[in-house]
C-alpha positions in Angstrom: 79.9 -149.5 -59.1 79.0 -145.7 -60.2 76.1 -145.9 -58.0 78.1 -146.9 -54.9 80.3 -144.1 -55.5 77.8 -141.7 -55.8 76.2 -142.3 -52.4 78.8 -141.2 -50.2 79.1 -138.0 -52.3 75.5 -137.2 -52.2 75.5 -138.0 -48.3 78.5 -135.9 -47.5 77.2 -132.9 -49.8 73.6 -133.1 -47.5 75.8 -133.3 -44.7 77.5 -130.1 -45.7 74.4 -128.2 -46.9 72.4 -129.1 -43.6 75.1 -127.8 -41.3 73.9 -124.6 -39.1 76.2 -121.9 -39.5 76.8 -119.1 -36.9 74.9 -115.7 -37.4 77.0 -113.0 -39.0 76.9 -109.7 -37.0 75.1 -106.9 -39.1 77.1 -105.1 -41.5 77.2 -101.4 -39.9 76.9 -99.8 -43.5 73.4 -101.6 -44.0 71.8 -100.2 -40.8 69.7 -97.1 -41.1 67.6 -95.2 -38.7 64.1 -96.3 -39.2 61.4 -93.6 -40.0 58.9 -91.7 -37.9 55.9 -93.9 -38.3 52.4 -94.5 -36.8 51.8 -98.0 -37.8 53.0 -100.1 -34.6 55.8 -101.7 -36.9 57.7 -102.3 -33.8 60.7 -99.9 -34.6 63.2 -98.4 -32.6 66.3 -96.1 -33.1 68.5 -93.2 -31.8 71.8 -91.9 -31.5 73.9 -92.6 -28.6 76.7 -89.7 -28.5 76.4 -89.6 -32.1 76.5 -93.0 -32.9 73.5 -94.6 -34.3 71.8 -97.4 -32.1 69.2 -99.5 -34.0 68.1 -102.9 -32.2 69.1 -105.9 -33.9 68.8 -110.0 -33.3 71.6 -112.1 -32.5 72.6 -115.0 -30.1 72.5 -114.2 -26.6 72.6 -116.0 -23.4 69.5 -114.2 -22.0 67.7 -114.4 -25.8 66.4 -111.2 -25.1 64.0 -110.1 -28.4 65.5 -106.8 -30.3 62.4 -104.5 -29.1 60.0 -105.2 -26.5 57.3 -102.5 -25.3 54.3 -102.5 -23.3 51.7 -99.7 -22.3 49.3 -100.3 -19.7 46.2 -98.5 -20.6 44.6 -98.5 -17.0 48.2 -97.2 -15.0 49.2 -95.5 -18.0 52.8 -96.9 -17.6 55.0 -97.2 -21.0 57.9 -99.4 -21.0 60.1 -99.8 -23.7 63.6 -102.1 -23.7 65.7 -102.5 -27.1 69.1 -104.7 -27.4 71.7 -104.1 -30.0 74.1 -107.1 -30.1 77.6 -105.6 -30.7 80.1 -108.1 -30.9 78.9 -112.1 -31.6 82.3 -113.5 -30.4 82.2 -111.8 -27.0 78.7 -111.7 -26.6 78.8 -107.9 -26.1 75.3 -106.1 -26.4 73.8 -103.2 -24.9 70.2 -102.3 -23.9 68.4 -99.1 -23.5 65.3 -99.0 -21.1 62.8 -96.3 -21.5 59.9 -95.8 -18.5 57.2 -93.1 -18.4 54.0 -92.2 -17.3 51.6 -91.2 -20.0 48.9 -89.4 -18.3 47.0 -88.4 -21.4 47.5 -88.8 -25.1 49.5 -87.1 -27.5 52.2 -84.7 -25.6 55.3 -84.2 -24.1 56.4 -86.3 -20.6 59.2 -86.8 -18.5 60.9 -90.0 -18.0 59.7 -92.4 -14.9 62.8 -92.3 -12.5 62.2 -94.6 -9.6 65.6 -95.6 -7.4 63.6 -98.9 -5.8 62.4 -100.4 -9.0 65.4 -99.3 -11.1 66.8 -96.4 -12.7 68.8 -97.9 -15.6 68.7 -96.6 -19.0 71.6 -97.9 -20.7 73.3 -101.1 -19.9 76.5 -102.6 -21.6 76.6 -106.2 -21.4 80.2 -107.9 -21.8 82.0 -105.0 -22.9 83.9 -101.9 -22.0 81.4 -99.1 -21.5 79.7 -98.3 -18.5 76.2 -98.5 -17.6 74.3 -95.1 -17.4 71.2 -94.1 -15.2 68.2 -91.9 -14.8 69.2 -89.6 -12.1 67.5 -86.4 -11.0 69.6 -83.4 -10.3 68.6 -79.5 -10.1 69.1 -77.9 -13.2 70.2 -81.3 -15.2 68.0 -81.9 -18.1 67.1 -85.5 -17.9 65.4 -85.5 -21.2 61.9 -85.5 -22.7 59.3 -88.1 -24.2 56.9 -86.9 -26.8 53.9 -89.2 -27.7 53.3 -88.5 -31.3 50.5 -91.2 -31.9 48.5 -93.0 -29.7 45.9 -95.4 -30.7 44.2 -97.4 -27.8 41.8 -99.4 -30.2 44.5 -100.6 -32.4 47.1 -100.6 -29.5 49.6 -98.4 -30.8 52.0 -96.0 -29.4 54.7 -93.8 -31.4 57.0 -91.2 -30.4 60.0 -89.5 -30.3 62.8 -88.9 -27.4 66.0 -87.6 -25.9 67.6 -88.6 -22.8 70.8 -87.6 -20.6 71.9 -90.5 -18.4 74.7 -90.5 -15.8 77.2 -92.2 -14.5 79.5 -90.5 -12.1 81.6 -93.6 -11.3 82.6 -94.2 -15.1 86.4 -94.3 -15.6 86.3 -95.6 -19.1 84.2 -92.4 -20.8 82.3 -89.4 -19.9 79.9 -89.3 -17.2 77.2 -88.2 -19.3 75.6 -90.1 -22.2 73.5 -88.5 -24.6 70.6 -90.2 -26.4 69.3 -88.0 -29.0 67.0 -88.1 -32.2 65.0 -91.3 -30.8 62.1 -92.8 -32.0 60.0 -95.6 -31.7 56.5 -97.2 -33.1 55.2 -100.1 -31.2 52.2 -102.3 -31.1 51.4 -103.3 -27.4 
């Protein structure tokens, strides 16, 4: 009789333990700026108008990775995209995209601006923030990308950056977004 009563209890326990729980959003107090490294550890971080931005994992409709990057050794094109999940209940996330042509090795470069292939630099999904774009205007500092390490044998590229993006139609905030103290270290 005792064994009969024990089986439903054990089955209930196994069912409860095996249930998948939704991921918890990251605790903002545990998020830190990644260090400046040259090891290809796939790190990325910056400040958006003073707020720390570090890509993180989460559920999304698009299933975007937190950080993806490429460097084409023939065309010398660098592309980085990072995703930060902000609110798991609403699906809000934001992306930063960086494009540049690295004509040499270590050095300072301009961001690649191209209206036809897209000039978005910051995108906010399902949130209240505006999207911001790379725009060239006389006297406007678009920003700079500094390559601090490039190892084409080990496929590692690292650097720092700052970006000033524009949305002239933004009604919910400033028309200029300042991305500062940026850093990345990727293996491509």
